[in-house]
DRENPA-3360 file (N, C-alpha, C; in nm, 2 decimals, always signed):
BEGIN
1 = XXXXXXXX = -1.46/-10.13/-1.68/-1.39/-10.22/-1.54/-1.38/-10.12/-1.45 ~ -1.44/-10.11/-1.36/-1.43/-10.06/-1.21/-1.33/-10.11/-1.10 ~ -1.27/-10.04/-1.03/-1.17/-10.06/-0.94/-1.19/-10.22/-0.88 ~ -1.31/-10.25/-0.82/-1.34/-10.38/-0.76/-1.27/-10.47/-0.86 ~ -1.32/-10.46/-0.96/-1.35/-10.60/-1.07/-1.18/-10.62/-1.11 ~ -1.10/-10.48/-1.15/-0.97/-10.49/-1.17/-0.91/-10.54/-1.05 ~ -0.94/-10.53/-0.93/-0.88/-10.57/-0.81/-0.87/-10.74/-0.80 ~ -1.00/-10.78/-0.82/-1.05/-10.95/-0.82/-0.94/-10.99/-0.93;
9 = XXXXXXXX = -0.96/-10.95/-1.07/-0.90/-11.00/-1.16/-0.73/-11.00/-1.12 ~ -0.68/-10.88/-1.07/-0.53/-10.88/-1.04/-0.50/-11.01/-0.95 ~ -0.56/-11.03/-0.83/-0.55/-11.12/-0.74/-0.56/-11.28/-0.76 ~ -0.65/-11.30/-0.90/-0.68/-11.38/-0.98/-0.55/-11.46/-1.04 ~ -0.49/-11.33/-1.11/-0.36/-11.36/-1.17/-0.26/-11.40/-1.11 ~ -0.23/-11.32/-0.94/-0.15/-11.35/-0.87/-0.13/-11.47/-0.82 ~ -0.28/-11.55/-0.76/-0.25/-11.65/-0.73/-0.25/-11.78/-0.83 ~ -0.30/-11.73/-0.97/-0.23/-11.88/-1.06/-0.09/-11.83/-1.10;
17 = XXXXXXXX = -0.02/-11.72/-1.09/+0.13/-11.74/-1.11/+0.20/-11.79/-0.97 ~ +0.14/-11.78/-0.84/+0.17/-11.88/-0.73/+0.17/-12.00/-0.74 ~ +0.06/-12.07/-0.79/+0.05/-12.18/-0.82/+0.13/-12.27/-0.94 ~ +0.14/-12.14/-1.06/+0.24/-12.21/-1.14/+0.38/-12.21/-1.09 ~ +0.43/-12.13/-1.00/+0.55/-12.15/-0.97/+0.56/-12.27/-0.88 ~ +0.46/-12.31/-0.79/+0.47/-12.41/-0.70/+0.48/-12.54/-0.76 ~ +0.40/-12.55/-0.87/+0.41/-12.67/-0.96/+0.57/-12.68/-1.03 ~ +0.67/-12.56/-1.09/+0.73/-12.60/-1.13/+0.88/-12.60/-1.05;
25 = XXXXXXXX = +0.86/-12.54/-0.94/+0.96/-12.55/-0.84/+1.00/-12.68/-0.77 ~ +1.13/-12.68/-0.76/+1.17/-12.83/-0.68/+1.09/-12.84/-0.52 ~ +1.09/-12.97/-0.50/+0.99/-12.97/-0.37/+1.01/-12.88/-0.24 ~ +1.14/-12.86/-0.21/+1.17/-12.77/-0.09/+1.13/-12.64/-0.13 ~ +1.14/-12.58/-0.23/+1.11/-12.43/-0.27/+0.95/-12.42/-0.25 ~ +0.88/-12.53/-0.31/+0.76/-12.51/-0.37/+0.68/-12.53/-0.24 ~ +0.73/-12.58/-0.15/+0.68/-12.62/+0.01/+0.70/-12.46/+0.03 ~ +0.80/-12.38/+0.05/+0.81/-12.25/+0.10/+0.72/-12.16/+0.00;
33 = XXXXXXXX = +0.69/-12.17/-0.10/+0.60/-12.08/-0.17/+0.45/-12.13/-0.14 ~ +0.42/-12.22/-0.11/+0.30/-12.31/-0.07/+0.26/-12.24/+0.09 ~ +0.35/-12.26/+0.17/+0.33/-12.22/+0.28/+0.35/-12.08/+0.33 ~ +0.40/-12.00/+0.27/+0.43/-11.85/+0.31/+0.32/-11.78/+0.35 ~ +0.21/-11.76/+0.26/+0.11/-11.69/+0.28/+0.01/-11.75/+0.41 ~ +0.05/-11.85/+0.41/-0.02/-11.92/+0.58/+0.05/-11.89/+0.69 ~ +0.21/-11.85/+0.68/+0.26/-11.80/+0.79/+0.25/-11.66/+0.82 ~ +0.20/-11.59/+0.71/+0.19/-11.42/+0.73/+0.03/-11.44/+0.76;
41 = XXXXXXXX = -0.07/-11.52/+0.74/-0.19/-11.50/+0.76/-0.24/-11.52/+0.90 ~ -0.17/-11.64/+0.97/-0.18/-11.66/+1.13/-0.07/-11.65/+1.23 ~ +0.03/-11.63/+1.20/+0.16/-11.63/+1.26/+0.14/-11.67/+1.41 ~ +0.14/-11.84/+1.36/+0.13/-11.92/+1.49/+0.31/-11.93/+1.53 ~ +0.28/-11.96/+1.66/+0.39/-12.00/+1.76/+0.43/-12.16/+1.71 ~ +0.38/-12.19/+1.64/+0.41/-12.36/+1.61/+0.49/-12.37/+1.47 ~ +0.47/-12.26/+1.43/+0.53/-12.28/+1.27/+0.62/-12.15/+1.27 ~ +0.72/-12.18/+1.13/+0.86/-12.11/+1.11/+0.77/-11.98/+1.09;
49 = XXXXXXXX = +0.88/-11.89/+1.11/+0.85/-11.74/+1.09/+0.80/-11.67/+1.20 ~ +0.75/-11.74/+1.33/+0.71/-11.66/+1.44/+0.81/-11.57/+1.50 ~ +0.78/-11.47/+1.52/+0.86/-11.38/+1.60/+0.79/-11.31/+1.73 ~ +0.68/-11.28/+1.75/+0.61/-11.24/+1.88/+0.43/-11.24/+1.84 ~ +0.36/-11.21/+1.93/+0.23/-11.20/+1.92/+0.19/-11.03/+1.85 ~ +0.29/-10.96/+1.86/+0.28/-10.83/+1.80/+0.30/-10.80/+1.67 ~ +0.36/-10.90/+1.59/+0.39/-10.91/+1.47/+0.24/-10.90/+1.38 ~ +0.21/-10.85/+1.30/+0.05/-10.83/+1.22/+0.03/-10.95/+1.16;
57 = XXXXXXXX = -0.05/-10.99/+1.15/-0.11/-11.13/+1.08/-0.22/-11.09/+1.05 ~ -0.27/-11.15/+0.96/-0.40/-11.15/+0.85/-0.40/-11.09/+0.74 ~ -0.39/-11.19/+0.65/-0.37/-11.16/+0.49/-0.52/-11.15/+0.43 ~ -0.54/-11.02/+0.39/-0.66/-11.00/+0.33/-0.72/-11.12/+0.19 ~ -0.85/-11.18/+0.19/-0.85/-11.25/+0.08/-0.79/-11.39/+0.08 ~ -0.73/-11.44/+0.19/-0.65/-11.55/+0.18/-0.72/-11.67/+0.24 ~ -0.76/-11.78/+0.19/-0.80/-11.90/+0.23/-0.71/-12.01/+0.21 ~ -0.63/-12.07/+0.34/-0.59/-12.20/+0.26/-0.63/-12.27/+0.24;
65 = XXXXXXXX = -0.56/-12.35/+0.15/-0.64/-12.49/+0.09/-0.62/-12.62/+0.21 ~ -0.68/-12.69/+0.18/-0.68/-12.83/+0.29/-0.51/-12.89/+0.24 ~ -0.49/-12.89/+0.14/-0.36/-12.94/+0.11/-0.23/-12.87/+0.20 ~ -0.20/-12.71/+0.19/-0.15/-12.63/+0.24/-0.18/-12.64/+0.39 ~ -0.28/-12.68/+0.48/-0.32/-12.70/+0.61/-0.21/-12.81/+0.64 ~ -0.23/-12.92/+0.56/-0.17/-13.06/+0.58/-0.03/-13.05/+0.58 ~ +0.01/-12.96/+0.51/+0.18/-12.96/+0.51/+0.20/-12.86/+0.62 ~ +0.15/-12.77/+0.68/+0.18/-12.72/+0.82/+0.18/-12.82/+0.91;
73 = XXXXXXXX = +0.06/-12.87/+0.90/+0.09/-13.00/+0.98/+0.21/-13.08/+1.02 ~ +0.26/-13.14/+0.91/+0.37/-13.21/+0.87/+0.48/-13.11/+0.92 ~ +0.47/-13.03/+0.96/+0.59/-12.93/+1.00/+0.59/-12.94/+1.16 ~ +0.46/-12.93/+1.20/+0.45/-12.94/+1.36/+0.30/-13.02/+1.36 ~ +0.30/-13.15/+1.41/+0.19/-13.22/+1.44/+0.09/-13.15/+1.51 ~ +0.14/-13.07/+1.64/+0.04/-12.99/+1.73/-0.03/-12.90/+1.67 ~ +0.01/-12.85/+1.54/-0.07/-12.73/+1.46/-0.20/-12.79/+1.40 ~ -0.30/-12.70/+1.44/-0.43/-12.68/+1.38/-0.47/-12.54/+1.34;
81 = XXXXXXXX = -0.56/-12.55/+1.26/-0.60/-12.45/+1.21/-0.79/-12.43/+1.20 ~ -0.81/-12.30/+1.23/-0.96/-12.30/+1.25/-0.95/-12.17/+1.19 ~ -1.06/-12.19/+1.08/-1.06/-12.06/+0.99/-1.18/-11.93/+1.10 ~ -1.14/-11.80/+1.09/-1.19/-11.73/+1.17/-1.15/-11.61/+1.09 ~ -1.26/-11.53/+1.11/-1.30/-11.38/+1.02/-1.22/-11.28/+1.13 ~ -1.15/-11.19/+1.08/-1.06/-11.10/+1.12/-1.17/-10.96/+1.11 ~ -1.15/-10.89/+1.19/-1.21/-10.75/+1.17/-1.15/-10.65/+1.10 ~ -0.97/-10.66/+1.12/-0.91/-10.62/+1.02/-0.81/-10.68/+0.97;
89 = XXXXXXXX = -0.75/-10.65/+0.85/-0.65/-10.76/+0.80/-0.52/-10.64/+0.76 ~ -0.44/-10.64/+0.84/-0.33/-10.56/+0.83/-0.24/-10.58/+0.70 ~ -0.22/-10.71/+0.65/-0.16/-10.74/+0.55/-0.28/-10.77/+0.43 ~ -0.22/-10.66/+0.34/-0.31/-10.62/+0.19/-0.28/-10.75/+0.09 ~ -0.17/-10.77/+0.06/-0.15/-10.87/-0.03/-0.04/-10.93/-0.04 ~ +0.04/-11.05/-0.09/+0.15/-11.10/-0.11/+0.19/-11.12/-0.28 ~ +0.27/-11.04/-0.34/+0.26/-11.06/-0.45/+0.39/-11.15/-0.52 ~ +0.42/-11.19/-0.60/+0.51/-11.25/-0.65/+0.55/-11.15/-0.79;
97 = XXXXXXXX = +0.65/-11.14/-0.80/+0.72/-11.01/-0.92/+0.86/-11.10/-0.99 ~ +0.81/-11.10/-1.15/+0.92/-11.17/-1.20/+0.99/-11.08/-1.30 ~ +1.10/-11.05/-1.34/+1.11/-10.95/-1.44/+1.05/-11.02/-1.59 ~ +1.03/-11.13/-1.61/+0.96/-11.18/-1.73/+0.84/-11.20/-1.74 ~ +0.78/-11.22/-1.83/+0.61/-11.21/-1.85/+0.59/-11.39/-1.84 ~ +0.70/-11.47/-1.84/+0.67/-11.61/-1.84/+0.76/-11.66/-1.72 ~ +0.75/-11.81/-1.68/+0.81/-11.84/-1.55/+0.86/-11.98/-1.57 ~ +0.98/-11.99/-1.56/+1.04/-12.10/-1.58/+1.14/-12.11/-1.44;
105 = XXXXXXXX = +1.18/-12.21/-1.40/+1.22/-12.24/-1.30/+1.39/-12.28/-1.31 ~ +1.49/-12.24/-1.28/+1.62/-12.27/-1.29/+1.68/-12.26/-1.18 ~ +1.81/-12.29/-1.13/+1.91/-12.29/-1.04/+1.90/-12.11/-1.00 ~ +1.93/-12.07/-1.13/+1.96/-11.90/-1.13/+1.82/-11.79/-1.11 ~ +1.67/-11.90/-1.09/+1.58/-11.79/-1.10/+1.56/-11.71/-0.98 ~ +1.55/-11.60/-1.00/+1.49/-11.49/-0.90/+1.36/-11.44/-0.92 ~ +1.31/-11.46/-0.79/+1.16/-11.36/-0.75/+1.19/-11.26/-0.64 ~ +1.09/-11.17/-0.69/+1.07/-11.07/-0.56/+0.97/-11.11/-0.51;
113 = XXXXXXXX = +0.92/-11.10/-0.35/+0.80/-11.11/-0.30/+0.79/-10.97/-0.24 ~ +0.67/-10.90/-0.28/+0.64/-10.81/-0.23/+0.48/-10.83/-0.12 ~ +0.51/-10.78/+0.02/+0.42/-10.77/+0.12/+0.35/-10.64/+0.15 ~ +0.21/-10.58/+0.08/+0.20/-10.51/+0.10/+0.11/-10.44/+0.24 ~ +0.11/-10.36/+0.32/+0.06/-10.34/+0.44/-0.03/-10.27/+0.44 ~ -0.10/-10.24/+0.53/-0.23/-10.14/+0.57/-0.14/-10.00/+0.64 ~ -0.18/-9.90/+0.59/-0.12/-9.79/+0.63/-0.13/-9.78/+0.77 ~ -0.23/-9.82/+0.86/-0.25/-9.79/+1.00/-0.12/-9.89/+1.05;
121 = XXXXXXXX = -0.04/-9.97/+1.03/+0.07/-10.02/+1.06/+0.17/-9.91/+1.15 ~ +0.22/-9.95/+1.24/+0.31/-9.90/+1.32/+0.44/-9.90/+1.23 ~ +0.56/-9.80/+1.25/+0.68/-9.81/+1.21/+0.73/-9.95/+1.29 ~ +0.72/-9.96/+1.42/+0.78/-10.11/+1.47/+0.70/-10.23/+1.41 ~ +0.57/-10.23/+1.37/+0.51/-10.34/+1.34/+0.57/-10.38/+1.21 ~ +0.60/-10.28/+1.09/+0.63/-10.29/+0.98/+0.83/-10.36/+0.99 ~ +0.87/-10.30/+1.10/+1.01/-10.37/+1.11/+1.01/-10.51/+1.20 ~ +0.89/-10.53/+1.25/+0.88/-10.68/+1.29/+0.86/-10.77/+1.15;
129 = XXXX = +0.76/-10.69/+1.08/+0.73/-10.82/+0.97/+0.85/-10.82/+0.87 ~ +0.96/-10.75/+0.86/+1.10/-10.76/+0.81/+1.16/-10.86/+0.87 ~ +1.18/-10.87/+1.00/+1.23/-10.99/+1.05/+1.17/-11.14/+1.04 ~ +1.04/-11.14/+1.01/+0.99/-11.27/+0.99/+1.03/-11.34/+0.87;
% end
């Protein structure tokens, strides 16, 4: 298996884990898990998490579903999404980590979300991402 194929398989597994978590989580938490990649991908003034236009946005290999866009529009009716290709994607991936190999969702369930960034981001850009 080459590096590209391994990356695709890993991304596929990560996507499946996110989808499974969204299915198991209570509605409010599921909405956050569903919308978080979109917030990081577009950095819109109309949606939560916006800090400034200087915060890096653009999540590699992310394409929001129509349901995700509809959920975002329910948060702000003025929001609209237009797919566009970026020259650079400063955010390399959003990964869900769980200490166990299986997912269950209870009141005490803890997850870690890791956001991997390009090496080209400045220290200031990294700090702004931590704020959002």
